[in-house]
C-alpha positions as CSV (number, residue, x, y, z in Angstrom):
1,M,173.6,25.6,37.2
2,A,174.1,23.2,34.1
3,E,173.5,20.2,35.6
4,R,176.1,17.8,35.9
5,A,176.8,14.4,34.0
6,R,176.5,11.0,35.7
7,A,180.3,8.9,35.9
8,D,180.3,6.1,37.8
9,L,184.0,6.7,38.9
10,I,186.1,10.0,39.6
11,I,189.5,9.7,41.1
12,R,189.9,13.2,42.2
13,D,192.8,15.1,43.3
14,G,195.9,13.6,42.6
15,T,199.1,14.6,40.3
16,V,197.7,13.2,37.0
17,L,200.2,12.1,34.1
18,T,198.3,11.5,31.1
19,L,201.3,10.5,28.9
20,T,199.6,12.5,26.0
21,D,202.2,15.2,27.1
22,E,205.6,14.8,29.1
23,M,204.0,17.4,32.0
24,A,202.9,16.3,35.9
25,H,199.3,18.2,36.3
26,P,198.9,18.6,40.6
27,G,195.5,18.6,41.2
28,W,193.6,17.2,38.5
29,S,191.1,14.7,38.5
30,V,189.9,11.8,36.1
31,A,186.2,11.0,34.8
32,V,185.3,7.4,34.0
33,Q,181.7,6.3,32.8
34,G,181.6,2.7,31.8
35,T,184.6,1.1,30.5
36,A,186.3,4.3,29.2
37,I,188.1,7.5,30.4
38,A,185.0,10.4,30.2
39,A,187.2,13.5,31.0
40,V,190.8,13.8,32.7
41,G,191.4,18.0,34.0
42,P,190.9,20.1,36.9
43,K,189.3,19.2,39.5
44,A,187.0,22.4,40.2
45,E,186.7,21.5,36.6
46,I,185.8,18.1,36.3
47,E,183.8,18.3,39.9
48,A,181.8,21.0,38.1
49,G,180.4,18.7,34.9
50,Y,180.1,15.2,36.5
51,E,178.7,13.6,39.3
52,A,180.2,10.2,40.3
53,A,178.7,7.1,41.9
54,E,181.8,6.1,43.3
55,T,185.3,8.6,44.3
56,I,188.5,7.8,44.6
57,D,190.9,10.5,47.0
58,A,193.9,10.5,45.3
59,A,195.5,13.6,47.1
60,G,199.3,12.7,47.8
61,C,199.0,10.6,45.4
62,V,200.6,10.1,41.1
63,V,197.4,9.0,39.1
64,M,199.2,7.6,35.8
65,P,197.8,4.5,32.9
66,G,198.3,1.3,34.4
67,L,201.4,-0.4,33.1
68,V,201.9,-2.4,30.2
69,N,204.1,-5.5,30.4
70,A,204.3,-6.4,27.1
71,H,205.9,-10.0,26.9
72,T,205.7,-12.4,29.9
73,H,204.6,-16.1,30.4
74,A,202.3,-15.5,33.3
75,A,201.6,-19.8,34.1
76,M,205.5,-19.6,34.7
77,S,205.0,-18.0,38.1
78,L,204.7,-22.0,39.0
79,F,208.4,-22.3,37.8
80,R,209.8,-19.3,39.7
81,G,213.3,-20.4,41.0
82,I,213.4,-23.7,39.8
83,A,216.4,-23.2,37.3
84,D,218.6,-20.1,38.5
85,D,222.2,-18.7,37.3
86,L,222.2,-20.4,34.2
87,P,223.2,-19.9,30.9
88,L,219.8,-19.3,28.4
89,M,219.7,-22.6,26.4
90,T,221.0,-25.0,29.3
91,W,218.0,-22.9,31.2
92,L,215.8,-23.9,28.5
93,N,216.4,-27.2,27.0
94,D,217.9,-28.8,30.4
95,H,215.0,-27.1,32.9
96,I,212.2,-25.5,31.0
97,F,211.3,-27.7,28.9
98,P,211.3,-30.9,30.6
99,A,209.5,-29.2,33.7
100,E,206.4,-28.4,31.1
101,A,206.5,-31.6,29.7
102,R,205.8,-33.3,33.0
103,N,203.8,-30.7,34.7
104,L,201.8,-28.5,32.1
105,N,198.0,-29.1,31.4
106,D,194.7,-26.6,32.4
107,A,194.7,-26.7,35.5
108,F,198.1,-25.9,36.2
109,V,198.1,-22.8,32.9
110,Y,195.3,-21.8,34.9
111,A,196.6,-21.4,38.0
112,G,199.9,-20.2,37.0
113,T,197.9,-17.5,35.1
114,R,195.7,-16.3,38.5
115,L,198.8,-16.6,40.2
116,A,200.8,-14.1,38.1
117,C,197.7,-11.6,37.7
118,A,197.2,-11.3,41.2
119,E,201.0,-10.1,41.3
120,M,200.4,-8.0,38.6
121,L,197.4,-6.0,39.6
122,L,198.6,-5.7,42.8
123,G,201.8,-3.7,41.5
124,G,200.3,-1.5,38.3
125,T,199.9,-3.5,35.7
126,T,196.9,-3.5,34.1
127,T,197.7,-5.4,30.6
128,F,200.2,-8.0,29.9
129,C,201.0,-9.8,26.5
130,D,201.3,-14.0,27.0
131,M,203.3,-16.4,25.2
132,Y,202.7,-19.8,26.5
133,L,201.1,-23.2,26.7
134,F,197.4,-24.0,26.9
135,E,196.6,-20.6,26.4
136,D,193.0,-20.8,26.6
137,A,193.3,-21.4,30.1
138,A,195.4,-18.3,30.8
139,A,192.5,-16.7,28.8
140,R,189.9,-17.7,31.2
141,A,192.2,-17.1,33.8
142,A,193.0,-13.2,32.8
143,S,188.9,-12.8,32.0
144,E,188.1,-13.6,35.3
145,M,190.5,-11.7,36.8
146,G,189.9,-8.6,34.9
147,M,192.6,-8.3,33.6
148,R,193.5,-7.3,30.0
149,G,196.1,-9.6,27.9
150,V,197.3,-9.6,24.5
151,L,197.5,-13.4,24.2
152,G,198.2,-16.7,22.2
153,E,199.9,-19.8,21.7
154,V,203.2,-21.0,21.4
155,L,204.2,-22.8,18.2
156,Y,207.2,-24.2,17.2
157,D,208.3,-26.9,15.4
158,F,208.1,-30.1,18.1
159,P,205.0,-31.2,19.7
160,S,203.9,-29.0,22.1
161,P,202.4,-30.4,25.3
162,S,199.4,-28.7,24.8
163,Y,198.3,-29.6,21.7
164,G,200.5,-32.6,20.3
165,P,201.9,-32.2,16.6
166,L,202.4,-28.4,14.7
167,E,199.7,-29.5,12.3
168,E,197.5,-29.5,15.5
169,G,199.0,-26.1,16.7
170,W,197.3,-24.6,13.8
171,A,193.9,-25.7,13.9
172,W,193.7,-24.6,17.6
173,T,195.4,-21.1,17.0
174,R,192.2,-20.2,14.9
175,R,189.5,-22.1,17.0
176,F,191.5,-19.5,19.9
177,I,191.4,-16.2,18.0
178,E,187.5,-17.1,16.5
179,T,186.4,-17.9,20.5
180,W,188.4,-14.4,22.1
181,R,188.5,-12.1,19.1
182,D,185.7,-10.4,20.3
183,D,186.2,-10.2,23.7
184,D,186.5,-6.9,25.5
185,L,189.7,-7.9,27.6
186,I,191.5,-10.5,25.4
187,T,193.2,-9.8,22.5
188,P,194.0,-13.0,20.7
189,S,197.6,-13.4,19.0
190,I,199.7,-15.4,17.1
191,Q,203.0,-16.4,18.3
192,P,205.9,-18.4,17.1
193,H,208.4,-19.3,19.5
194,A,211.7,-18.3,17.8
195,L,213.8,-18.4,14.8
196,D,215.6,-21.6,15.7
197,T,212.7,-23.5,17.3
198,C,210.4,-22.7,14.2
199,S,211.2,-23.3,10.2
200,P,210.8,-20.8,7.6
201,E,207.9,-22.4,6.3
202,L,206.4,-22.0,10.0
203,L,206.8,-18.6,10.2
204,V,205.8,-17.5,7.0
205,R,202.2,-19.4,7.8
206,A,202.0,-17.4,10.9
207,R,202.3,-14.6,9.4
208,A,199.8,-15.5,7.0
209,L,197.1,-16.3,9.5
210,A,198.4,-13.1,11.5
211,D,197.2,-11.3,8.3
212,E,194.0,-12.7,7.4
213,Y,193.0,-12.7,11.0
214,G,194.3,-8.9,11.4
215,V,196.0,-10.2,14.9
216,P,199.5,-9.5,16.5
217,L,202.5,-11.7,15.3
218,I,205.0,-11.7,17.8
219,A,207.7,-13.7,18.3
220,H,211.3,-14.2,20.5
221,V,213.7,-12.9,18.3
222,A,218.1,-12.6,18.2
223,E,217.6,-12.9,22.1
224,S,220.7,-14.2,22.9
225,Q,224.6,-14.8,21.1
226,A,223.5,-18.7,20.3
227,N,220.1,-18.0,18.6
228,L,221.9,-15.9,16.3
229,D,225.1,-18.3,15.2
230,H,221.9,-20.9,14.8
231,T,220.5,-18.5,12.2
232,L,223.8,-17.7,10.9
233,A,225.0,-21.2,10.2
234,T,221.6,-22.7,9.3
235,Y,220.4,-20.0,7.0
236,G,223.8,-17.9,6.1
237,K,222.1,-14.3,7.4
238,R,221.3,-12.2,11.0
239,S,217.9,-12.6,12.5
240,F,216.3,-9.2,10.9
241,E,217.6,-10.3,7.4
242,H,216.2,-13.5,7.1
243,L,212.9,-12.9,8.7
244,E,213.0,-10.0,6.0
245,D,213.9,-12.4,3.3
246,L,210.9,-14.4,4.3
247,G,208.3,-11.7,4.4
248,V,207.7,-11.8,8.0
249,L,207.7,-8.3,8.4
250,E,205.7,-7.1,5.9
251,G,202.6,-6.5,8.4
252,P,202.8,-5.8,11.7
253,F,205.6,-7.9,14.0
254,T,207.1,-7.4,17.6
255,A,210.0,-8.8,18.1
256,V,210.8,-10.3,21.8
257,H,214.3,-9.3,23.4
258,A,216.0,-7.7,19.7
259,V,219.7,-7.8,21.7
260,W,221.9,-9.5,19.0
261,V,221.6,-7.2,16.0
262,N,223.5,-4.8,13.5
263,G,223.5,-1.3,12.2
264,T,221.6,-3.2,8.9
265,E,218.9,-4.7,10.8
266,I,217.8,-2.1,12.7
267,E,217.8,-0.2,9.7
268,I,215.3,-2.8,8.4
269,M,213.5,-2.8,11.7
270,A,212.7,1.1,11.2
271,R,211.7,0.7,7.9
272,R,209.3,-2.4,8.4
273,G,207.7,-0.8,11.3
274,V,209.1,-3.8,13.3
275,G,208.4,-3.2,17.0
276,V,210.7,-4.0,20.3
277,V,210.1,-5.6,23.7
278,T,212.4,-5.4,25.7
279,N,213.1,-8.0,28.9
280,P,216.1,-6.2,30.9
281,E,216.5,-8.0,34.3
282,S,215.4,-11.6,32.6
283,N,218.8,-11.0,29.7
284,A,220.8,-9.6,32.4
285,K,220.3,-12.8,34.2
286,L,220.7,-14.9,31.5
287,A,223.5,-13.0,30.5
288,S,222.0,-12.9,27.2
289,G,223.2,-8.8,27.2
290,F,221.3,-5.6,26.3
291,S,218.8,-4.3,24.0
292,P,220.3,-1.2,21.8
293,I,217.3,0.7,23.4
294,W,218.8,4.1,22.8
295,R,219.3,2.8,18.8
296,Y,215.5,1.5,18.3
297,L,214.5,5.0,19.7
298,E,217.1,7.3,17.5
299,Q,215.7,5.1,14.7
300,G,211.8,5.7,15.6
301,I,211.2,2.1,16.4
302,E,208.7,2.4,19.1
303,V,209.8,-0.2,22.4
304,G,208.1,-1.4,25.1
305,I,208.8,-2.9,28.6
306,G,208.3,-6.7,29.2
307,T,209.5,-8.9,32.5
308,D,209.4,-12.2,30.6
309,G,208.7,-15.3,33.2
310,C,209.4,-15.6,36.5
311,A,211.5,-18.4,35.9
312,S,214.0,-16.2,34.4
313,N,213.7,-13.2,36.2
314,N,212.0,-13.6,38.7
315,N,208.7,-11.9,39.3
316,L,206.7,-9.4,37.6
317,D,207.3,-6.4,38.7
318,L,207.5,-3.1,36.2
319,F,208.8,-0.7,38.4
320,G,212.1,-2.7,39.2
321,E,211.9,-3.4,35.4
322,M,212.3,0.6,34.7
323,D,214.7,1.4,37.4
324,T,216.7,-1.5,35.8
325,L,216.4,-0.5,32.1
326,A,217.2,2.7,32.7
327,K,219.9,2.1,34.7
328,I,221.9,-0.7,32.5
329,H,221.3,1.3,29.3
330,K,223.3,4.4,31.4
331,V,226.3,2.3,31.4
332,Y,225.8,0.0,28.1
333,D,226.2,3.6,26.3
334,D,228.3,5.3,28.3
335,D,225.6,8.4,28.8
336,P,224.3,8.8,32.0
337,T,221.3,10.7,30.0
338,H,220.2,7.9,27.8
339,L,216.9,6.6,28.4
340,D,215.7,9.3,31.0
341,A,213.1,9.1,33.6
342,R,209.9,10.5,31.7
343,T,211.0,8.2,28.5
344,V,210.9,5.0,30.5
345,V,207.6,5.7,32.0
346,R,206.3,6.2,28.4
347,L,207.8,3.0,27.5
348,A,206.3,0.9,30.3
349,T,202.7,2.7,29.3
350,A,202.2,4.5,26.0
351,G,205.3,2.7,24.5
352,G,203.8,-1.1,25.2
353,A,200.5,-0.3,24.0
354,R,201.6,0.8,20.8
355,V,203.7,-2.7,19.9
356,L,200.7,-4.5,21.0
357,G,198.6,-2.8,18.7
358,L,196.5,-0.9,21.7
359,E,197.5,2.1,21.3
360,D,193.9,3.6,20.4
361,V,192.7,1.1,23.7
362,V,194.9,1.6,26.7
363,G,198.4,3.6,27.6
364,R,197.5,7.1,27.7
365,L,194.8,8.8,29.8
366,A,192.4,10.6,26.9
367,P,188.6,10.7,26.7
368,G,187.6,7.8,24.9
369,L,190.5,6.0,26.0
370,R,189.9,3.1,28.2
371,A,190.0,3.4,32.0
372,D,192.6,1.7,32.5
373,L,195.0,3.6,35.7
374,I,196.7,3.1,38.5
375,V,197.0,5.5,41.3
376,V,200.6,5.3,43.4
377,D,200.8,6.4,46.6
378,F,204.1,9.1,47.4
379,R,203.1,9.7,51.1
380,A,206.1,7.2,51.9
381,P,209.4,7.9,53.7
382,H,211.2,6.7,50.0
383,L,209.1,8.8,48.2
384,T,209.3,12.2,49.7
385,P,210.2,14.9,49.0
386,C,208.9,15.1,45.1
387,Y,210.6,17.3,43.2
388,D,209.6,15.3,39.8
389,P,207.3,12.0,40.0
390,Y,208.4,10.9,36.7
391,S,212.1,10.8,38.8
392,H,210.1,8.8,41.6
393,L,208.4,6.3,39.5
394,V,211.0,4.8,37.7
395,Y,214.4,5.0,40.5
396,A,212.5,5.5,43.9
397,A,209.1,4.2,43.6
398,L,208.2,-0.1,44.1
399,A,205.0,-1.7,43.0
400,S,203.8,-1.9,46.8
401,D,203.4,1.8,47.0
402,V,200.1,1.1,43.8
403,R,197.1,1.8,45.9
404,E,194.4,1.3,43.5
405,T,194.3,-0.2,40.3
406,V,191.7,0.1,37.8
407,V,191.4,-1.9,34.4
408,N,188.0,-1.4,31.9
409,G,186.7,1.1,34.6
410,V,186.5,-1.7,37.4
411,V,188.2,-1.0,40.5
412,R,190.7,-4.3,40.9
413,V,192.9,-3.5,43.4
414,R,191.6,-0.9,46.3
415,N,193.7,0.1,49.3
416,R,196.2,-2.4,48.4
417,Q,193.6,-5.3,48.1
418,L,192.5,-7.2,45.6
419,V,188.6,-7.1,44.8
420,D,186.2,-9.3,45.3
421,T,188.8,-12.0,44.5
422,D,189.9,-15.3,46.9
423,L,193.5,-14.6,47.3
424,D,194.0,-17.0,49.5
425,G,193.1,-19.6,47.1
426,I,195.0,-18.3,44.1
427,L,197.9,-19.0,47.1
428,A,196.7,-22.6,47.8
429,E,196.5,-23.5,44.6
430,A,199.5,-22.2,43.6
431,R,201.3,-24.2,46.6
432,A,199.7,-26.9,46.0
433,C,201.1,-27.2,42.1
434,G,204.3,-26.0,43.6
435,A,204.6,-29.3,45.5
436,A,203.6,-31.3,41.9
437,V,206.6,-29.5,39.9
438,R,209.1,-30.4,43.5
439,A,208.0,-34.3,43.3
440,G,209.5,-34.4,40.2
441,F,212.9,-33.1,40.5
442,D,215.4,-36.1,40.7
443,Q,216.3,-34.6,43.6
444,P,213.7,-33.0,45.4
445,R,214.6,-29.4,47.3
446,Q,213.3,-28.8,50.3
447,P,211.2,-25.8,51.0
448,A,212.9,-22.9,52.9
């Protein structure tokens, strides 16, 4: 009998969704060596070829790629619920920007990002894309929590609570990229805020810097009617026409939201290879509208799913986001066949990886890709019986059904508990930050 190869971890005997196809593979296993997937296949085949230091029994469970939260503001977990039920620009200008100016510092962002990473890991998210302030603190927090992230300091025309005037922001961004560019978990990026907060000169310079370093360029685009109206009034063009004329779309570009677009813009996006991140629950809560996702997919535009920040959602739950996305677009398109469950699961995994430039790293279960995967326990009343695991993942499963989360080959959640992480300490730190935020209100709210 041939000698078996040594694996560090085998997840055995689950229903495996590789996302390299649209199939479900009952009785399959995944072998992990170091940070990478070594093999995926039938249980007998994997057990004949590998012996492991650790085995996770996934019988009765679905094994799949970790979810990719393709847009959020992680440290805003500490602003959850401070300004609900408001239009986007009122919410942002009258509540969020002032709260950030009063509260943000390195320690606050570090605490908020640790809280967000705990929530995401427990809910099956293994990769997130973060646009926020004091982003070096966010990178340190994500790295310590063992979570994969595409992170960028937000840039805009007015002074930042983090770096001060914009010119300092460029220097800060260079340092950030050079500090983290070779990290195994953190991918630095350049993230100008939006077209109504960033001058043409800022956007052009961001494109040049992204090209210089070969890092992702990501911005909010056409999130609301007010965003579009500003671009039309200021430049006489729609959002993607403006970006096209500036040359911003001449390299990889990811547009967050992309709600208020027309057919001409969709043609530009498809021709330029623009990726889109849709944030359905945040867009619904702020009454910003719905991205025309079906039209994007018809044109071959890559799409990922994000939660946005907890101040406008109010959670980091991609299972809920998948459910919402599928349902609202059936209504939006007046077609119950649009955004079927298999498509939505793909957007939350492989699609998110592609729009972030990580398609050769995560998003699927295949030999050579990083071992970022989750085990979802289907042995629950609301998941029994199961005729189609894709359907259950979108329309029935909950974030709390995630039993194990593995990132870069390391088990970060085991039996629904964070591994080697002081969750009580993270929560205590978050409560202390919340008390400071509450103290800054003109009329403090009393805790429930």
